[in-house]
Short mmCIF file of the C-alpha atoms (twelve columns), coordinates in Angstrom:
data_MODEL
# 
_entry.id   MODEL 
# 
loop_
_atom_site.group_PDB 
_atom_site.id 
_atom_site.type_symbol 
_atom_site.label_atom_id 
_atom_site.label_alt_id 
_atom_site.label_comp_id 
_atom_site.label_asym_id 
_atom_site.label_seq_id 
_atom_site.Cartn_x 
_atom_site.Cartn_y 
_atom_site.Cartn_z 
_atom_site.pdbx_PDB_model_num 
ATOM 1  C CA . MET A 1  4.796   -7.779  8.020   1 
ATOM 2  C CA . ILE A 2  6.552   -4.454  7.542   1 
ATOM 3  C CA . VAL A 3  4.666   -1.379  8.831   1 
ATOM 4  C CA . TYR A 4  5.244   2.175   7.577   1 
ATOM 5  C CA . GLU A 5  3.725   5.400   8.870   1 
ATOM 6  C CA . LEU A 6  2.765   8.357   6.672   1 
ATOM 7  C CA . ILE A 7  1.297   11.786  7.328   1 
ATOM 8  C CA . MET A 8  -0.528  13.504  4.467   1 
ATOM 9  C CA . SER A 9  -3.009  16.274  3.806   1 
ATOM 10 C CA . LYS A 10 -6.470  15.615  2.358   1 
ATOM 11 C CA . THR A 11 -5.480  17.055  -1.039  1 
ATOM 12 C CA . GLU A 12 -2.117  15.319  -1.381  1 
ATOM 13 C CA . ILE A 13 -1.373  12.563  -3.900  1 
ATOM 14 C CA . LYS A 14 1.657   10.398  -3.132  1 
ATOM 15 C CA . PRO A 15 3.308   7.916   -5.462  1 
ATOM 16 C CA . ILE A 16 4.262   4.901   -3.316  1 
ATOM 17 C CA . THR A 17 6.979   2.417   -4.260  1 
ATOM 18 C CA . ILE A 18 7.515   -0.640  -2.089  1 
ATOM 19 C CA . GLN A 19 10.608  -2.744  -2.622  1 
ATOM 20 C CA . VAL A 20 9.507   -6.290  -1.779  1 
ATOM 21 C CA . VAL A 21 12.369  -7.753  0.249   1 
ATOM 22 C CA . ASP A 22 10.720  -10.924 1.590   1 
ATOM 23 C CA . LEU A 23 11.284  -12.921 -1.593  1 
ATOM 24 C CA . GLN A 24 13.285  -16.084 -1.988  1 
ATOM 25 C CA . THR A 25 16.463  -15.990 -4.086  1 
ATOM 26 C CA . ALA A 26 15.632  -15.412 -7.781  1 
ATOM 27 C CA . GLU A 27 11.924  -15.093 -6.974  1 
ATOM 28 C CA . THR A 28 10.007  -12.390 -8.858  1 
ATOM 29 C CA . VAL A 29 6.819   -10.522 -7.973  1 
ATOM 30 C CA . LEU A 30 3.970   -11.878 -10.114 1 
ATOM 31 C CA . SER A 31 1.186   -9.627  -8.838  1 
ATOM 32 C CA . ALA A 32 0.107   -7.460  -5.951  1 
ATOM 33 C CA . SER A 33 -3.069  -6.190  -4.345  1 
ATOM 34 C CA . ALA A 34 -3.649  -3.154  -2.154  1 
ATOM 35 C CA . THR A 35 -6.668  -2.355  0.009   1 
ATOM 36 C CA . HIS A 36 -7.312  1.092   1.483   1 
ATOM 37 C CA . THR A 37 -9.425  1.211   4.646   1 
ATOM 38 C CA . PRO A 38 -10.574 4.717   5.638   1 
ATOM 39 C CA . PRO A 39 -11.498 5.844   9.175   1 
ATOM 40 C CA . ALA A 40 -14.528 4.312   10.913  1 
ATOM 41 C CA . GLY A 41 -17.685 4.388   8.850   1 
ATOM 42 C CA . GLY A 42 -15.979 4.272   5.455   1 
ATOM 43 C CA . SER A 43 -15.834 1.368   3.037   1 
ATOM 44 C CA . ALA A 44 -12.604 -0.360  2.053   1 
ATOM 45 C CA . VAL A 45 -11.390 0.411   -1.469  1 
ATOM 46 C CA . THR A 46 -9.192  -1.801  -3.627  1 
ATOM 47 C CA . LEU A 47 -6.266  0.041   -5.239  1 
ATOM 48 C CA . THR A 48 -4.599  -1.121  -8.453  1 
ATOM 49 C CA . PRO A 49 -0.840  -1.413  -7.981  1 
ATOM 50 C CA . SER A 50 1.609   -2.032  -10.797 1 
ATOM 51 C CA . VAL A 51 4.501   -4.477  -10.473 1 
ATOM 52 C CA . SER A 52 8.094   -4.070  -11.614 1 
ATOM 53 C CA . THR A 53 10.085  -6.736  -9.721  1 
ATOM 54 C CA . PRO A 54 11.047  -6.254  -6.943  1 
ATOM 55 C CA . ASN A 55 8.867   -3.113  -6.702  1 
ATOM 56 C CA . VAL A 56 5.132   -2.607  -6.220  1 
ATOM 57 C CA . ASN A 57 3.896   0.885   -7.165  1 
ATOM 58 C CA . PHE A 58 0.613   2.723   -6.616  1 
ATOM 59 C CA . LEU A 59 -0.797  6.231   -6.182  1 
ATOM 60 C CA . LEU A 60 -2.341  7.147   -2.854  1 
ATOM 61 C CA . GLY A 61 -4.740  10.068  -2.557  1 
ATOM 62 C CA . PRO A 62 -6.349  12.388  -2.448  1 
ATOM 63 C CA . LEU A 63 -7.958  11.054  0.745   1 
ATOM 64 C CA . ALA A 64 -11.029 13.221  1.431   1 
ATOM 65 C CA . VAL A 65 -11.537 12.279  5.089   1 
ATOM 66 C CA . ALA A 66 -9.179  13.347  7.868   1 
ATOM 67 C CA . GLY A 67 -8.184  10.699  10.391  1 
ATOM 68 C CA . LYS A 68 -6.494  7.302   10.522  1 
ATOM 69 C CA . HIS A 69 -6.338  5.319   7.255   1 
ATOM 70 C CA . THR A 70 -4.596  2.029   6.486   1 
ATOM 71 C CA . VAL A 71 -3.379  0.497   3.249   1 
ATOM 72 C CA . LYS A 72 -2.485  -3.198  3.216   1 
ATOM 73 C CA . VAL A 73 -0.361  -4.361  0.289   1 
ATOM 74 C CA . GLN A 74 0.228   -8.024  -0.480  1 
ATOM 75 C CA . ALA A 75 2.588   -9.226  -3.191  1 
ATOM 76 C CA . VAL A 76 2.548   -12.707 -4.716  1 
ATOM 77 C CA . GLY A 77 5.945   -14.161 -5.554  1 
ATOM 78 C CA . SER A 78 6.759   -16.678 -8.282  1 
ATOM 79 C CA . ALA A 79 7.712   -19.287 -5.635  1 
ATOM 80 C CA . GLY A 80 4.448   -18.796 -3.762  1 
ATOM 81 C CA . SER A 81 5.531   -16.320 -1.096  1 
ATOM 82 C CA . LYS A 82 3.016   -13.636 -0.069  1 
ATOM 83 C CA . PRO A 83 4.855   -10.802 1.682   1 
ATOM 84 C CA . GLU A 84 2.710   -8.022  3.171   1 
ATOM 85 C CA . VAL A 85 3.277   -4.347  3.920   1 
ATOM 86 C CA . LEU A 86 0.963   -2.159  5.998   1 
ATOM 87 C CA . TYR A 87 0.777   1.632   5.807   1 
ATOM 88 C CA . ASP A 88 -0.687  3.526   8.773   1 
ATOM 89 C CA . ILE A 89 -1.660  6.925   7.383   1 
ATOM 90 C CA . THR A 90 -2.682  9.994   9.316   1 
ATOM 91 C CA . VAL A 91 -4.621  12.401  7.105   1 
ATOM 92 C CA . ARG A 92 -4.807  16.011  8.246   1 
ATOM 93 C CA . ASP A 93 -7.178  18.761  7.125   1 
ATOM 94 C CA . VAL A 94 -4.356  20.973  5.846   1 
# 
């Protein structure tokens, strides 16, 4: 699993593009899912990514609560692979 770190403000909206590199030769991305987990006490939220092989795209934000957030993205490849990417996000008040 690949892990990225981001720092954002509570009002920021970031377009995220992930190039899925863990695919077999000639394999395409069929679908993807993304789950946002906010800091303790919040409920996980499913995001709706779009797919344009080999990329998975989604918008992140605004995130109303400061603190540590995570977004886990899983792609599904045409040969059955399921590569994952994790974003560790620090959200600041400013």
